[in-house]
C-alpha positions, 0 to 999 in steps of 0.5 A: 509771885506766879508759879506755873506747872504746864498750862495751869497755875499751882494755886487758885488763890494766887493774885495779881494786881490789875489796873482795875482791881484784883482778880482771883486766878482760878480760870485757865485763861487768868494769865497776867501780862507780867507772866507772859513771854511773847505772844499769848498762847492758845487764845480762845474760849475759856468759858461759855453760857447759853440762854434760850427762852422757855417758850418754843414752837415745835418744828414738827407741828410747824411742818403740819401747820405750813403744809410741808413735807414731814422732815422738811424742818426737823431733818432738812434744817435739823430743827426740833424746836424754835424759841421765841420771847414773851412780852417780858423779854427782849434782846437786852434781857437775853444778853444781860442773863447770859453775861451775868450767869457767865461771870458769876458761875465761873467766879470771874470779877467784873473788874477783870473784863477789859473788852466787851463786844456784842454781835447782834442784828436785833436793834431796840434803839438805833442810837444805843448799843446793847453793850451800853446796857450790859455795862450796868452789870459793871457799875457796882465793881467800878469798872467803866474801862471796857472796850468794844461796841456792837457789831452788826452784819446778819449772821456774821456779827457774832463771828466778827465779835469773836475774832475781834476779842481774840485779835485784841488779846493777841494785840499790843492793846491787851492789858491782861484782862478777859475779853467778853463776847456776846451773840444774840438775836430775836429773829421772827419772820413772816410766813414763808421759807424763812420762818422755820429758821427764826428763833431767839437766844443768846451766848456769852463767851469768855475769851483769853489765853490758855483756853481749852477751846483755842482758835487758829491764828490763820483766818480766811474770809470770804465776803460776797454781795449776798452776805 
């Protein structure tokens, strides 16, 4: 049922029956298990969506306000603007926005996602993961069979979520569906050296095989007391 020419399928309208529904294969990573031989190839990021709030603080003006040398934030930290949320946004809404836009703009059916992991240290409810809120987007498709949970560890949370998604695709647990990784935070610091490093935003990444941005299989990790 499937015809491959190099890394690409010969027709976008070819379909494969998935356990959770039918997925239209018009993306580089839409490769069913039956078409695989051995380890999935070039597992990585297939598509990405980024969202920042419309409100921001100009870092040049913040330099003046804080009374620091010109260029300390804009050159030293490489920052031009620092986004912040209004009272109409929170971590849930940021993540909902990037997930919905990513799947809709790339015409990815919700039933074709088998793993969803969120990397964040912004918590609204300590007993309820952001992932559980994102699952409302999957209700209409009837897809409740989605692995994953939130990963919290400062700046490394999003990176760990991405590594976990790649490991899932390359494991015996993979069922042929996409993995979805969301990294988002709202960082607001008090006056001091950390304040210009704050901000708000979220990114959603679609992970699968035959990705244009693939990850190397060798991962080096260094964890210290200050992490």
